DSSP file (Angstrom, degrees, kcal/mol; ACC not computed):
  #  RESIDUE AA STRUCTURE BP1 BP2  ACC     N-H-->O    O-->H-N    N-H-->O    O-->H-N    TCO  KAPPA ALPHA  PHI   PSI    X-CA   Y-CA   Z-CA
    1    1 A M              0   0    0      0, 0.0     2,-0.2     0, 0.0     0, 0.0   0.000 360.0 360.0 360.0 131.6   59.3  -20.3  -56.4
    2    2 A A        -     0   0    0      1,-0.1     2,-0.7     5,-0.0     5,-0.1  -0.487 360.0-124.0 -75.2 143.0   61.2  -23.5  -56.2
    3    3 A L        +     0   0    0     -2,-0.2     2,-0.3     4,-0.1    -1,-0.1  -0.797  37.1 175.8 -90.4 114.8   60.8  -25.6  -53.0
    4    4 A T     >  -     0   0    0     -2,-0.7     4,-2.5     1,-0.1     5,-0.2  -0.723  44.4-110.3-112.7 166.5   64.1  -26.3  -51.4
    5    5 A M  H  >>S+     0   0    0     -2,-0.3     4,-3.1     1,-0.2     5,-0.5   0.872 119.9  54.4 -63.8 -36.1   65.0  -28.0  -48.2
    6    6 A D  H  >5S+     0   0    0      1,-0.2     4,-1.6     2,-0.2    -1,-0.2   0.911 111.3  44.4 -64.5 -41.0   66.0  -24.6  -46.7
    7    7 A N  H  45S+     0   0    0      2,-0.2    -2,-0.2     1,-0.1    -1,-0.2   0.887 119.0  44.1 -67.6 -38.5   62.6  -23.1  -47.6
    8    8 A L  H  <5S+     0   0    0     -4,-2.5    -2,-0.2     1,-0.1    -3,-0.2   0.949 126.5  25.4 -72.7 -51.0   60.8  -26.2  -46.3
    9    9 A L  H ><5S-     0   0    0     -4,-3.1     3,-1.3     1,-0.2     4,-0.3   0.683  85.3-175.0 -94.5 -19.5   62.5  -26.9  -43.0
   10   10 A G  T ><< -     0   0    0     -4,-1.6     3,-0.7    -5,-0.5     4,-0.4  -0.266  64.7 -20.2  61.4-142.2   63.9  -23.4  -42.2
   11   11 A I  T >> S+     0   0    0      1,-0.2     4,-2.2     2,-0.2     3,-0.7   0.660 120.4  83.5 -75.6 -16.5   66.1  -23.1  -39.2
   12   12 A Q  H <> S+     0   0    0     -3,-1.3     4,-2.1     1,-0.3    -1,-0.2   0.823  83.5  58.2 -61.8 -32.8   64.9  -26.4  -37.6
   13   13 A Q  H <> S+     0   0    0     -3,-0.7     4,-1.1    -4,-0.3    -1,-0.3   0.880 110.9  43.0 -65.2 -35.3   67.3  -28.5  -39.7
   14   14 A H  H <> S+     0   0    0     -3,-0.7     4,-1.9    -4,-0.4    -2,-0.2   0.870 109.9  57.4 -74.8 -37.8   70.2  -26.6  -38.2
   15   15 A T  H  X S+     0   0    0     -4,-2.2     4,-2.6     1,-0.2     5,-0.2   0.885 102.0  55.8 -59.2 -40.4   68.7  -26.7  -34.7
   16   16 A L  H  X S+     0   0    0     -4,-2.1     4,-2.0     1,-0.2    -1,-0.2   0.908 107.2  48.5 -61.7 -43.5   68.6  -30.5  -34.8
   17   17 A G  H  X S+     0   0    0     -4,-1.1     4,-2.1     2,-0.2    -1,-0.2   0.896 112.5  47.9 -64.5 -40.4   72.3  -30.8  -35.5
   18   18 A V  H  X S+     0   0    0     -4,-1.9     4,-2.5     2,-0.2    -2,-0.2   0.896 110.4  51.8 -68.7 -39.7   73.2  -28.3  -32.8
   19   19 A R  H  X S+     0   0    0     -4,-2.6     4,-2.2     2,-0.2    -1,-0.2   0.878 109.4  51.0 -64.3 -36.2   71.0  -30.1  -30.3
   20   20 A T  H  X S+     0   0    0     -4,-2.0     4,-2.1     2,-0.2    -2,-0.2   0.931 111.0  47.5 -64.1 -45.7   72.6  -33.4  -31.2
   21   21 A Q  H  X S+     0   0    0     -4,-2.1     4,-2.0     1,-0.2    -2,-0.2   0.896 111.4  51.3 -62.2 -40.4   76.1  -31.9  -30.6
   22   22 A R  H  X S+     0   0    0     -4,-2.5     4,-2.4     1,-0.2    -1,-0.2   0.893 107.8  52.2 -65.0 -40.3   75.0  -30.4  -27.3
   23   23 A A  H  X S+     0   0    0     -4,-2.2     4,-2.5     1,-0.2    -1,-0.2   0.902 109.1  50.1 -62.8 -41.3   73.6  -33.8  -26.1
   24   24 A E  H  X S+     0   0    0     -4,-2.1     4,-2.0     2,-0.2    -1,-0.2   0.899 111.0  49.3 -63.8 -40.1   77.0  -35.5  -26.9
   25   25 A M  H  X S+     0   0    0     -4,-2.0     4,-1.9     2,-0.2    16,-0.3   0.913 112.3  46.6 -66.4 -43.1   78.9  -32.8  -25.0
   26   26 A I  H  X S+     0   0    0     -4,-2.4     4,-2.3     2,-0.2    -2,-0.2   0.905 111.0  52.8 -66.0 -40.8   76.6  -33.1  -22.0
   27   27 A A  H  X S+     0   0    0     -4,-2.5     4,-2.5     1,-0.2    -1,-0.2   0.886 107.6  52.1 -62.0 -38.6   76.9  -36.9  -22.1
   28   28 A N  H  X S+     0   0    0     -4,-2.0     4,-1.5     2,-0.2    -1,-0.2   0.894 108.2  51.7 -63.7 -39.1   80.7  -36.6  -22.1
   29   29 A N  H  < S+     0   0    0     -4,-1.9     3,-0.2     2,-0.2    -2,-0.2   0.937 111.4  46.1 -62.0 -45.7   80.5  -34.4  -19.1
   30   30 A I  H >< S+     0   0    0     -4,-2.3     3,-1.4     1,-0.2    -2,-0.2   0.907 110.9  52.9 -63.9 -41.5   78.4  -36.9  -17.2
   31   31 A A  H 3< S+     0   0    0     -4,-2.5     3,-0.3     1,-0.3    -1,-0.2   0.798 112.8  44.9 -65.0 -27.4   80.7  -39.8  -18.2
   32   32 A N  T >< S+     0   0    0     -4,-1.5     3,-1.5    -3,-0.2    -1,-0.3   0.099  75.0 116.6-103.6  22.2   83.7  -37.9  -16.9
   33   33 A A  T <  S+     0   0    0     -3,-1.4    -1,-0.2     1,-0.3    62,-0.2   0.782  83.9  39.4 -61.7 -27.5   82.2  -36.8  -13.7
   34   34 A D  T 3  S+     0   0    0     -3,-0.3    -1,-0.3    -4,-0.2    -2,-0.1   0.284  87.2 113.4-105.6   9.6   84.7  -38.9  -11.7
   35   35 A T  S X  S-     0   0    0     -3,-1.5     3,-1.9     1,-0.1    -3,-0.1  -0.731  71.5-122.3 -85.2 116.9   87.7  -38.2  -13.9
   36   36 A P  T 3  S+     0   0    0      0, 0.0    56,-0.2     0, 0.0     3,-0.1  -0.332  92.8  11.4 -59.8 134.6   90.3  -36.1  -12.0
   37   37 A G  T 3  S+     0   0    0     54,-1.4     2,-0.3     1,-0.3    55,-0.1   0.409  87.9 144.6  81.5  -2.2   91.1  -32.8  -13.7
   38   38 A Y    <   -     0   0    0     -3,-1.9    56,-2.1    -6,-0.2     2,-0.5  -0.531  38.9-148.5 -73.2 133.2   88.3  -33.0  -16.2
   39   39 A K        -     0   0    0     -2,-0.3    54,-0.1    54,-0.2     2,-0.1  -0.901  18.7-119.0-104.4 125.3   86.8  -29.6  -17.0
   40   40 A A        -     0   0    0     -2,-0.5    42,-2.8    42,-0.1     2,-0.3  -0.355  30.4-150.3 -63.0 137.8   83.1  -29.6  -17.9
   41   41 A K  E     -A   81   0A   0    -16,-0.3     2,-0.3    40,-0.3    40,-0.3  -0.814  14.5-175.7-112.5 151.9   82.4  -28.3  -21.4
   42   42 A G  E     -A   80   0A   0     38,-3.9    38,-2.4    -2,-0.3     2,-0.4  -0.819  17.9-131.1-136.4 177.0   79.4  -26.4  -22.7
   43   43 A L  E     -A   79   0A   0     -2,-0.3     2,-1.0    36,-0.2    36,-0.1  -0.995  16.1-132.1-136.9 126.3   78.1  -25.1  -26.0
   44   44 A D     >  -     0   0    0     34,-0.7     4,-2.7    -2,-0.4     5,-0.2  -0.699  24.3-159.7 -76.4 105.0   76.7  -21.6  -26.6
   45   45 A F  H  > S+     0   0    0     -2,-1.0     4,-2.5     1,-0.2     5,-0.2   0.897  84.8  48.2 -59.1 -46.8   73.5  -22.7  -28.5
   46   46 A Q  H  > S+     0   0    0      1,-0.2     4,-2.3     2,-0.2    -1,-0.2   0.916 114.0  46.5 -62.2 -44.0   72.9  -19.4  -30.3
   47   47 A Q  H  > S+     0   0    0      1,-0.2     4,-2.4     2,-0.2    -1,-0.2   0.921 113.4  48.8 -64.8 -43.7   76.5  -19.1  -31.5
   48   48 A A  H  X S+     0   0    0     -4,-2.7     4,-2.4     1,-0.2    -2,-0.2   0.883 111.0  50.7 -64.0 -38.5   76.5  -22.7  -32.6
   49   49 A L  H  X S+     0   0    0     -4,-2.5     4,-2.3    -5,-0.2    -1,-0.2   0.914 111.1  47.6 -66.1 -43.2   73.2  -22.3  -34.5
   50   50 A Q  H  X S+     0   0    0     -4,-2.3     4,-2.5     1,-0.2    -2,-0.2   0.901 112.5  49.9 -63.9 -40.1   74.5  -19.1  -36.3
   51   51 A Q  H  X S+     0   0    0     -4,-2.4     4,-2.7     2,-0.2    -2,-0.2   0.900 110.0  50.6 -65.0 -40.5   77.7  -20.9  -37.2
   52   52 A A  H  X S+     0   0    0     -4,-2.4     4,-2.2     2,-0.2    -2,-0.2   0.909 111.0  48.7 -64.0 -41.6   75.7  -23.9  -38.5
   53   53 A Q  H  X S+     0   0    0     -4,-2.3     4,-1.7     2,-0.2    -2,-0.2   0.932 114.0  45.1 -64.3 -45.7   73.5  -21.6  -40.6
   54   54 A R  H  X S+     0   0    0     -4,-2.5     4,-2.1     1,-0.2    -2,-0.2   0.901 112.5  52.8 -64.1 -39.9   76.5  -19.8  -42.1
   55   55 A G  H  X S+     0   0    0     -4,-2.7     4,-1.2     1,-0.2    -1,-0.2   0.890 108.7  48.4 -64.3 -39.4   78.4  -23.0  -42.7
   56   56 A M  H  < S+     0   0    0     -4,-2.2    -1,-0.2     1,-0.2    -2,-0.2   0.842 112.5  49.3 -70.7 -32.3   75.5  -24.5  -44.6
   57   57 A E  H  < S+     0   0    0     -4,-1.7     3,-0.3     1,-0.2    -2,-0.2   0.860 115.6  43.1 -72.0 -34.9   75.2  -21.4  -46.7
   58   58 A N  H  < S+     0   0    0     -4,-2.1     2,-0.4     1,-0.2    -2,-0.2   0.600 108.7  59.4 -87.9 -12.0   78.9  -21.3  -47.5
   59   59 A H     <  +     0   0    0     -4,-1.2     2,-0.8    -5,-0.2    14,-0.2  -0.533  58.8 158.7-121.2  66.0   79.3  -25.0  -48.2
   60   60 A K        -     0   0    0     -2,-0.4     2,-0.4    -3,-0.3    -3,-0.1  -0.800  22.5-167.8 -86.8 114.6   77.1  -26.0  -51.1
   61   61 A L        -     0   0    0     -2,-0.8     2,-0.4    10,-0.2    -2,-0.1  -0.833   9.2-171.5-107.7 142.2   78.5  -29.2  -52.5
   62   62 A T        -     0   0    0     -2,-0.4     2,-0.5     8,-0.0    -2,-0.0  -0.977  27.5-117.1-128.7 146.8   77.6  -30.8  -55.8
   63   63 A R        -     0   0    0     -2,-0.4     3,-0.1     1,-0.1     7,-0.1  -0.706  25.1-177.1 -81.7 126.2   78.6  -34.2  -57.1
   64   64 A T  S    S+     0   0    0     -2,-0.5     2,-0.3     1,-0.2    -1,-0.1   0.490  72.0  33.5-100.7  -5.8   80.6  -33.8  -60.3
   65   65 A H  S >  S-     0   0    0      4,-0.1     3,-1.9     1,-0.0    -1,-0.2  -0.992  78.0-125.5-149.4 142.2   81.0  -37.5  -61.0
   66   66 A E  T 3  S+     0   0    0     -2,-0.3    -1,-0.0     1,-0.3    -3,-0.0   0.690 109.1  57.5 -65.7 -16.8   78.6  -40.4  -60.2
   67   67 A K  T 3  S+     0   0    0      2,-0.1    -1,-0.3    -3,-0.0     2,-0.1   0.452  83.3 106.9 -92.0  -0.1   81.3  -42.2  -58.3
   68   68 A H  S <  S-     0   0    0     -3,-1.9     2,-0.2     1,-0.1    -5,-0.1  -0.478  75.1-112.7 -75.2 149.4   81.8  -39.4  -55.8
   69   69 A F        -     0   0    0     -2,-0.1     2,-0.4     1,-0.1    -1,-0.1  -0.491  26.5-111.9 -76.8 149.5   80.5  -39.8  -52.3
   70   70 A N        -     0   0    0     -2,-0.2     2,-0.4    -7,-0.1    -1,-0.1  -0.714  39.8-162.2 -76.7 132.7   77.6  -37.7  -51.0
   71   71 A V        -     0   0    0     -2,-0.4     2,-0.5     2,-0.0   -10,-0.2  -0.968  13.1-165.2-124.5 132.9   79.1  -35.4  -48.3
   72   72 A E        -     0   0    0     -2,-0.4     2,-0.6     2,-0.0    -2,-0.0  -0.966  10.3-151.8-114.3 132.7   77.2  -33.5  -45.7
   73   73 A I        +     0   0    0     -2,-0.5   -14,-0.1   -14,-0.2   -12,-0.0  -0.907  15.3 177.5-104.4 123.3   79.0  -30.7  -43.8
   74   74 A S        -     0   0    0     -2,-0.6   -22,-0.1   -57,-0.0    -2,-0.0  -0.861  22.7-143.4-124.7  97.2   77.8  -30.0  -40.3
   75   75 A P        -     0   0    0      0, 0.0     2,-0.3     0, 0.0   -23,-0.1  -0.285  17.4-125.8 -62.4 140.7   79.9  -27.3  -38.7
   76   76 A A        -     0   0    0    -25,-0.1     2,-0.1     1,-0.1   -58,-0.1  -0.612  17.2-120.5 -88.3 145.4   80.6  -27.8  -35.1
   77   77 A G        -     0   0    0     -2,-0.3     2,-0.4     1,-0.1    -1,-0.1  -0.409  40.6 -91.3 -75.6 161.5   79.8  -25.2  -32.5
   78   78 A Q        -     0   0    0    -34,-0.2   -34,-0.7    -2,-0.1     2,-0.2  -0.621  38.3-132.3 -80.3 125.4   82.7  -23.9  -30.4
   79   79 A E  E     -A   43   0A   0     -2,-0.4     2,-0.3   -36,-0.1   -36,-0.2  -0.522  26.2-174.1 -73.9 141.3   83.2  -25.8  -27.2
   80   80 A K  E     -A   42   0A   0    -38,-2.4   -38,-3.9    -2,-0.2     2,-0.3  -0.974  26.8-112.5-133.1 150.4   83.6  -23.7  -24.1
   81   81 A F  E     -A   41   0A   0     -2,-0.3   -40,-0.3   -40,-0.3     2,-0.2  -0.638  35.2-120.4 -81.2 139.6   84.5  -24.6  -20.5
   82   82 A R        -     0   0    0    -42,-2.8   -42,-0.1    -2,-0.3    -1,-0.1  -0.481  21.5-115.0 -76.7 148.4   81.7  -24.2  -18.0
   83   83 A V        -     0   0    0     -2,-0.2    -1,-0.1     1,-0.1     0, 0.0  -0.748  43.2-109.3 -78.9 124.6   82.2  -21.9  -15.0
   84   84 A P        -     0   0    0      0, 0.0    11,-0.1     0, 0.0    -1,-0.1  -0.267  28.0-167.8 -60.0 139.6   82.1  -24.2  -12.0
   85   85 A T  S    S+     0   0    0      9,-0.3    10,-0.1     2,-0.1    -2,-0.0   0.380  70.4  54.5-105.8   0.2   79.0  -23.9   -9.8
   86   86 A Q  S    S-     0   0    0      8,-0.1     3,-0.1     1,-0.0    10,-0.0  -0.918  94.9 -91.4-131.2 157.0   80.3  -25.9   -6.9
   87   87 A P        -     0   0    0      0, 0.0     2,-0.1     0, 0.0    -2,-0.1  -0.317  54.6 -89.5 -66.4 152.8   83.5  -25.6   -4.8
   88   88 A D        -     0   0    0      1,-0.1     6,-0.1     2,-0.1     0, 0.0  -0.406  28.4-152.9 -63.8 132.4   86.5  -27.6   -5.9
   89   89 A T        -     0   0    0      4,-0.4    -1,-0.1    -2,-0.1     5,-0.1   0.441  49.0-100.0 -87.1  -0.5   86.6  -31.0   -4.4
   90   90 A G  S    S+     0   0    0      3,-0.1    -2,-0.1     0, 0.0    -1,-0.0   0.214 110.3  81.8 104.4 -16.1   90.3  -31.2   -4.6
   91   91 A D  S    S-     0   0    0      2,-0.2   -54,-1.4   -53,-0.0     3,-0.1   0.458  98.7-117.2-102.3  -0.7   90.7  -33.3   -7.8
   92   92 A G        +     0   0    0      1,-0.3     2,-0.4   -56,-0.2    -4,-0.0   0.483  66.4 140.2  82.5   2.2   90.2  -30.4  -10.3
   93   93 A N        -     0   0    0      1,-0.1    -4,-0.4   -56,-0.1    -1,-0.3  -0.652  31.9-172.1 -81.6 133.1   87.0  -31.8  -11.8
   94   94 A T        +     0   0    0    -56,-2.1     2,-0.4    -2,-0.4    -9,-0.3   0.231  40.2 124.8-109.9  13.9   84.4  -29.2  -12.5
   95   95 A V        -     0   0    0    -57,-0.3     2,-0.7   -63,-0.2     3,-0.1  -0.626  43.1-162.2 -80.2 126.0   81.4  -31.4  -13.5
   96   96 A D     >  -     0   0    0     -2,-0.4     4,-2.5     1,-0.2     5,-0.2  -0.918   7.5-162.0-102.9 103.0   78.2  -30.8  -11.5
   97   97 A V  H  > S+     0   0    0     -2,-0.7     4,-2.6     1,-0.2     5,-0.2   0.868  86.0  51.4 -59.5 -41.5   76.3  -34.1  -12.2
   98   98 A Q  H  > S+     0   0    0      2,-0.2     4,-2.1     1,-0.2    -1,-0.2   0.917 111.6  47.5 -64.2 -42.2   72.9  -32.7  -11.2
   99   99 A L  H  > S+     0   0    0      2,-0.2     4,-2.6     1,-0.2    -2,-0.2   0.928 112.7  49.3 -62.0 -45.5   73.3  -29.7  -13.4
  100  100 A E  H  X S+     0   0    0     -4,-2.5     4,-2.4     1,-0.2    -2,-0.2   0.890 109.9  50.9 -63.7 -40.1   74.4  -31.8  -16.3
  101  101 A Q  H  X S+     0   0    0     -4,-2.6     4,-2.3    -5,-0.2    -1,-0.2   0.900 111.5  48.3 -64.6 -39.9   71.5  -34.2  -15.9
  102  102 A N  H  X S+     0   0    0     -4,-2.1     4,-2.4     2,-0.2    -2,-0.2   0.920 112.4  48.3 -65.1 -43.4   69.1  -31.3  -15.9
  103  103 A L  H  X S+     0   0    0     -4,-2.6     4,-2.5     1,-0.2    -2,-0.2   0.882 111.3  51.0 -63.8 -37.6   70.7  -29.8  -19.0
  104  104 A Y  H  X S+     0   0    0     -4,-2.4     4,-2.4     2,-0.2    -2,-0.2   0.922 110.7  48.1 -65.6 -43.9   70.5  -33.2  -20.7
  105  105 A A  H  X S+     0   0    0     -4,-2.3     4,-2.0     2,-0.2    -2,-0.2   0.911 113.2  47.9 -63.3 -42.4   66.8  -33.7  -19.9
  106  106 A Q  H  X S+     0   0    0     -4,-2.4     4,-2.3     1,-0.2    -2,-0.2   0.923 112.5  48.8 -63.8 -43.9   66.1  -30.1  -21.1
  107  107 A N  H  X S+     0   0    0     -4,-2.5     4,-2.5     1,-0.2    -2,-0.2   0.881 108.8  54.0 -63.9 -38.0   68.0  -30.7  -24.3
  108  108 A A  H  X S+     0   0    0     -4,-2.4     4,-2.3     2,-0.2    -1,-0.2   0.901 109.5  47.7 -63.7 -40.6   66.2  -34.0  -24.9
  109  109 A L  H  X S+     0   0    0     -4,-2.0     4,-2.2     2,-0.2    -2,-0.2   0.913 112.8  48.1 -65.4 -42.2   62.9  -32.3  -24.6
  110  110 A E  H  X S+     0   0    0     -4,-2.3     4,-2.2     2,-0.2    -2,-0.2   0.869 110.7  52.2 -66.6 -36.1   63.9  -29.6  -27.0
  111  111 A Y  H  X S+     0   0    0     -4,-2.5     4,-2.4     2,-0.2    -2,-0.2   0.925 109.9  48.7 -62.7 -45.3   65.3  -32.2  -29.4
  112  112 A E  H  X S+     0   0    0     -4,-2.3     4,-2.5     1,-0.2    -2,-0.2   0.884 109.9  51.8 -64.2 -38.6   62.0  -34.0  -29.3
  113  113 A M  H  X S+     0   0    0     -4,-2.2     4,-2.3     2,-0.2    -1,-0.2   0.912 110.1  49.3 -63.1 -41.7   60.1  -30.8  -30.0
  114  114 A T  H  X S+     0   0    0     -4,-2.2     4,-2.6     2,-0.2    -2,-0.2   0.916 111.0  49.6 -63.6 -42.9   62.3  -30.1  -33.0
  115  115 A M  H  X S+     0   0    0     -4,-2.4     4,-2.6     1,-0.2    -2,-0.2   0.909 110.7  50.1 -62.9 -42.1   61.7  -33.6  -34.3
  116  116 A N  H  X S+     0   0    0     -4,-2.5     4,-2.2     2,-0.2    -1,-0.2   0.898 110.7  49.8 -63.2 -40.3   57.9  -33.2  -33.9
  117  117 A F  H  X S+     0   0    0     -4,-2.3     4,-2.2     2,-0.2    -2,-0.2   0.940 112.7  46.2 -63.2 -46.8   58.0  -29.9  -35.7
  118  118 A L  H  X S+     0   0    0     -4,-2.6     4,-2.7     1,-0.2     5,-0.2   0.891 110.5  53.8 -63.1 -39.3   60.0  -31.3  -38.6
  119  119 A D  H  X S+     0   0    0     -4,-2.6     4,-2.6     1,-0.2    -1,-0.2   0.908 108.8  49.5 -61.4 -41.9   57.7  -34.4  -38.7
  120  120 A G  H  X S+     0   0    0     -4,-2.2     4,-2.1     2,-0.2    -2,-0.2   0.907 111.2  49.0 -63.4 -41.9   54.7  -32.0  -39.0
  121  121 A K  H  X S+     0   0    0     -4,-2.2     4,-1.9     2,-0.2    -2,-0.2   0.937 114.0  45.2 -62.6 -46.8   56.4  -30.1  -41.8
  122  122 A I  H  X S+     0   0    0     -4,-2.7     4,-2.4     1,-0.2    -2,-0.2   0.888 111.5  52.6 -67.3 -39.1   57.3  -33.2  -43.8
  123  123 A S  H  X S+     0   0    0     -4,-2.6     4,-2.3    -5,-0.2    -1,-0.2   0.898 108.0  52.3 -61.9 -39.5   53.8  -34.7  -43.2
  124  124 A G  H  X S+     0   0    0     -4,-2.1     4,-2.1     1,-0.2    -2,-0.2   0.900 109.8  47.9 -62.8 -41.2   52.3  -31.5  -44.6
  125  125 A V  H  X S+     0   0    0     -4,-1.9     4,-2.5     2,-0.2    -2,-0.2   0.893 110.1  52.6 -67.1 -39.9   54.4  -31.7  -47.7
  126  126 A K  H  X S+     0   0    0     -4,-2.4     4,-1.9     1,-0.2    -2,-0.2   0.915 110.5  47.9 -60.8 -42.8   53.5  -35.4  -48.2
  127  127 A K  H  X>S+     0   0    0     -4,-2.3     5,-2.5     1,-0.2     4,-0.6   0.903 111.8  49.8 -64.4 -41.0   49.8  -34.5  -48.0
  128  128 A A  H ><5S+     0   0    0     -4,-2.1     3,-0.6     1,-0.2    -2,-0.2   0.894 111.6  48.5 -65.0 -39.7   50.2  -31.7  -50.5
  129  129 A L  H 3<5S+     0   0    0     -4,-2.5    -1,-0.2     1,-0.2    -2,-0.2   0.828 111.5  49.0 -70.5 -31.2   52.1  -33.9  -52.9
  130  130 A S  H 3<5S-     0   0    0     -4,-1.9    -1,-0.2    -5,-0.2    -2,-0.2   0.514 115.8-114.8 -87.3  -2.9   49.5  -36.7  -52.7
  131  131 A G  T <<5       0   0    0     -4,-0.6    -3,-0.2    -3,-0.6    -4,-0.1   0.711 360.0 360.0  83.8  20.7   46.7  -34.2  -53.3
  132  132 A Q      <       0   0    0     -5,-2.5    -4,-0.2    -6,-0.2    -5,-0.1   0.449 360.0 360.0 -87.3 360.0   45.0  -34.5  -49.9
């Protein structure tokens, strides 16, 4: 059986991209906490992960000429507006800063766990290739 990146890294490679996208979305919410009329956005992690997996399976690109650029396709998850958890302050902004900070911290920990898992997988392959 040939060793491919999909076999080696499994779902974790897709998870990393979705966690990155989620961090950017949460950071945008925090940055716009004082913007009148801004609606907080969220990302359905499971749906985005499934979309990323399907997208990577359906978009296998090969270079047909040495002067072509290498292209990576990373499908984006669907943005959704969050249901407000606090009463309207009168300016139409739905960002709950404390909630967003908690979500950002949780996402950062999950991102770090994913990176550690991938690092372990890659280290194992390096050891196997070097005969250790």
